[in-house]
C-alpha positions, -999 to 999 in steps of 0.1 A, spaced: 565 -490 149 564 -457 155 571 -423 141 591 -415 173 612 -438 166 653 -435 155 637 -471 127 611 -449 116 628 -418 109 661 -427 97 653 -464 81 617 -468 72 603 -431 58 640 -424 38 633 -457 20 600 -452 14 600 -416 1 629 -425 -17 609 -460 -37 574 -434 -36 588 -409 -58 615 -432 -81 586 -451 -93 568 -425 -111 531 -416 -111 517 -455 -117 537 -473 -86 531 -448 -60 498 -467 -48 517 -500 -51 544 -487 -27 524 -467 -8 503 -499 2 532 -520 7 549 -494 33 514 -491 51 513 -528 55 547 -535 66 547 -509 91 516 -523 105 529 -558 108 561 -545 119 540 -540 155 512 -562 151 518 -591 121 495 -616 137 463 -587 128 476 -584 91 449 -605 74 419 -590 98 429 -557 86 430 -571 48 401 -592 48 380 -563 68 389 -541 41 381 -564 13 345 -570 31 338 -536 35 350 -530 -4 327 -560 -16 298 -546 4 299 -512 -13 300 -521 -41 269 -549 -44 253 -517 -23 253 -493 -58 238 -524 -80 211 -529 -53 176 -507 -65 157 -525 -34 162 -500 -4 154 -530 22 183 -551 2 213 -517 6 200 -513 41 206 -550 47 237 -545 32 246 -514 55 232 -534 85 255 -565 80 286 -543 75 280 -520 107 276 -555 126 306 -571 115 328 -542 117 313 -535 155 316 -568 161 349 -570 154 357 -540 172 334 -554 204 352 -587 208 390 -576 203 385 -548 224 353 -549 249 349 -587 248 376 -588 280 360 -558 294 323 -570 294 332 -603 310 354 -592 338 329 -568 351 297 -593 344 320 -615 372 328 -589 389 291 -583 393 286 -618 404 309 -618 428 299 -584 444 262 -601 447 282 -637 464 267 -658 432 308 -667 426 341 -668 447 363 -658 422 372 -632 391 372 -644 355 395 -623 335 393 -625 301 425 -616 281 421 -608 246 452 -590 224 445 -557 213 443 -554 175 471 -516 170 448 -488 157 409 -511 158 390 -487 168 407 -460 139 404 -475 108 367 -495 122 359 -460 118 374 -452 87 354 -480 73 320 -476 90 325 -434 73 327 -453 39 302 -476 40 273 -456 54 285 -424 30 280 -450 -3 244 -463 17 232 -425 21 248 -417 -20 272 -390 -7 298 -408 -22 303 -432 -51 321 -465 -40 361 -466 -48 366 -489 -81 396 -499 -71 407 -521 -41 448 -507 -39 433 -475 -36 404 -484 -10 430 -503 7 454 -474 10 427 -453 23 423 -477 53 458 -488 62 477 -452 47 503 -454 77 503 -419 90 467 -422 99 466 -457 105 469 -459 143 462 -433 160 446 -407 137 431 -384 124 402 -402 117 401 -395 80 364 -397 62 361 -413 26 351 -377 12 378 -363 28 400 -379 6 390 -400 -24 400 -371 -48 434 -374 -31 437 -409 -39 435 -412 -74 450 -380 -87 468 -351 -55 495 -328 -61 532 -331 -53 550 -294 -51 587 -283 -31 561 -264 -12 539 -288 -2 567 -314 11 589 -290 30 554 -279 50 549 -317 56 589 -319 72 578 -287 94 547 -304 108 568 -337 111 598 -320 130 572 -294 154 550 -329 161 584 -346 172 596 -317 191 561 -319 210 560 -355 215 602 -362 223 605 -331 241 576 -318 261 554 -347 260 575 -377 273 592 -353 299 560 -343 320 548 -378 310 579 -394 333 574 -363 357 536 -375 363 540 -409 365 566 -411 389 543 -385 411 511 -409 407 528 -436 411 541 -431 448 524 -449 473 494 -436 493 497 -411 517 525 -397 499 513 -375 472 495 -348 491 469 -320 474 495 -295 460 516 -330 445 483 -343 431 474 -305 411 508 -304 397 508 -343 382 476 -339 371 492 -308 357 520 -329 342 494 -354 327 467 -327 309 499 -312 290 516 -344 286 483 -363 263 477 -334 245 513 -325 235 517 -368 228 485 -367 208 484 -335 191 520 -339 184 512 -369 167 483 -358 151 507 -325 139 532 -355 126 508 -377 107 496 -340 86 531 -341 81 532 -368 70 504 -371 46 516 -338 32 549 -353 22 533 -381 0 508 -353 -13 479 -356 11 462 -330 27 450 -349 63 422 -331 82 437 -311 109 429 -326 144 437 -299 175 435 -265 173 445 -252 210 417 -268 229 428 -254 264 418 -221 256 384 -231 252 360 -209 272 335 -241 274 336 -275 275 314 -272 245 343 -253 226 367 -272 239 351 -307 220 355 -284 187 391 -281 192 398 -315 209 400 -344 187 384 -327 160 384 -355 134 361 -376 167 341 -349 173 329 -346 139 326 -385 128 301 -388 162 282 -354 151 279 -370 117 275 -408 123 256 -409 156 243 -378 171 220 -362 141 206 -396 133 195 -399 168 183 -365 158 207 -341 172 194 -308 185 158 -312 165 139 -330 186 121 -318 225 156 -304 247 154 -338 271 159 -355 242 188 -334 231 205 -336 259 201 -375 262 213 -377 226 243 -356 241 248 -380 269 246 -413 250 271 -399 223 296 -389 251 290 -421 269 299 -441 238 328 -415 229 343 -424 267 339 -463 261 357 -463 223 388 -446 241 391 -479 261 374 -508 273 373 -494 311 347 -479 334 369 -451 345 364 -442 302 328 -445 305 332 -421 333 351 -397 317 325 -399 287 296 -389 309 314 -370 329 321 -348 300 281 -353 283 273 -341 318 292 -308 310 277 -305 276 244 -308 286 244 -283 317 261 -260 293 236 -263 268 208 -261 294 214 -230 311 251 -221 319 269 -216 279 251 -178 278 264 -174 310 297 -180 303 294 -158 271 292 -128 291 315 -136 311 358 -128 303 379 -147 291 404 -145 319 376 -159 339 364 -187 314 392 -202 306 415 -211 339 378 -225 347 374 -248 318 406 -259 320 406 -268 356 372 -287 344 391 -305 315 420 -315 341 400 -331 366 380 -350 338 417 -364 327 420 -375 364 395 -406 356 411 -409 319 445 -413 337 434 -434 367 436 -473 363 404 -476 377 376 -461 395 390 -467 434 422 -446 421 411 -419 406 381 -411 436 415 -412 456 433 -391 432 404 -363 442 402 -369 475 438 -360 475 436 -334 455 405 -315 471 423 -324 510 442 -295 516 467 -296 538 479 -263 557 511 -277 568 524 -291 536 522 -297 499 544 -326 493 548 -356 518 588 -357 497 608 -326 488 597 -306 456 631 -316 440 622 -352 441 600 -347 415 602 -314 399 641 -303 387 649 -273 367 646 -292 327 609 -303 340 597 -269 350 615 -257 320 596 -278 300 562 -270 321 568 -235 318 571 -241 278 539 -266 279 520 -240 296 529 -209 270 528 -230 237 489 -243 254 479 -210 257 497 -194 232 466 -173 210 448 -166 247 481 -146 253 490 -131 219 454 -117 224 460 -98 255 493 -83 240 491 -53 223 484 -48 190 518 -35 178 537 -63 192 512 -86 177 517 -76 144 552 -72 152 558 -109 156 532 -122 127 560 -120 104 581 -144 120 558 -170 122 548 -169 83 588 -168 74 599 -197 59 637 -199 71 624 -193 107 600 -222 106 624 -246 84 658 -228 111 631 -241 142 619 -269 125 656 -286 121 667 -275 158 639 -295 170 647 -322 148 681 -320 165 670 -322 203 641 -347 196 670 -369 183 691 -364 206 667 -370 235 658 -402 215 694 -414 212 704 -410 250 671 -419 270 642 -444 272 612 -443 247 574 -437 257 553 -444 229 520 -426 212 489 -425 243 463 -433 220 481 -461 203 466 -484 225 434 -468 218 
């Protein structure tokens, strides 16, 4: 079940909300837990026991940990939990990748004549709920949080359906108090509905439209898509992935508010970044913070020598790329961003700070766009072919096929709207102060926000009812 679907919006969500508020305070936790497991079982019934067993395992490990006074015993329990969680993640997500890569190496060395492909079904959202549990067990070990005493509440933390399958990655210390007691107000509920509708609009009205265009262009045979088409296709994908993922995050935050929770924000207009360093402070912020606190700082962070700091950055982003998917394209994408972060930290960042935004924002955007080539491509060979196409301009033609074969008025309007929304803060910053002051009250007006939310919902519902649906990109991670 996905958020941007009629079954979720008109059946599951209303039913859960009615039960949640009708059962009273004592019945709300069971309703949330049952709803979350039903939500997960709808799309992956065969993996429900893995989610439940893993949750109970870490619940028990944390309680045992605080009862042990011996530091070595506590550390052994931590190692056990981390090993089990990463072992399960590694088997389901990476076993097939490493086995296939190993046989590719043997075939390249002419030691075997065949390519063995191991295919293992991937539990939905395993990367996200594994990181939820790891943050919990590590924080208990560090003594920064106390373990949850009620299994049902801990199970809600792990399986809470708004953030279960595609984040944001919620740290236990960010939500521990809310699991026990949280406020329910009309203002919070209204804000939740608005965020839900805005996220739905992002996904259905922008990401889906640009996604279909990008897929049709990038799926063309070799020689059909020329350099201009390559750039336009990747421009569509660059906006698609942002509005797709940030749309999901908006919906997750909005749904959380409707049930009284305040979930962490995950995006802050990343395409207005003036450097790759800033980009990663704005893009998928919950993941960046997770890697910083649980990997980068334990490796030494920037408290070590410059060379070791650069290595730490590169390791973090190599693993960040691998976290996104079991494919060498994701590894290359992570290394690509890690390389840029090292270059910026070494000597480029101070120079970028002296340049105007009109230079640094477009240049950073292009660097990010080129990175998305690796992220989008099915393999390294396809990525290199597309990059070669994009950097092989022809004076004779931009497209081997007419532009109208890929673009129509709707796509052009949506692409323009995506650009305006993506660079909104930069555009507003360039306008005179009088115009900014005049526009500010409209954005805070309750009636204006409500009207916009209803309009977006109606338009999105019409699009869902009349067209095909594309799942959220991050569901596969």
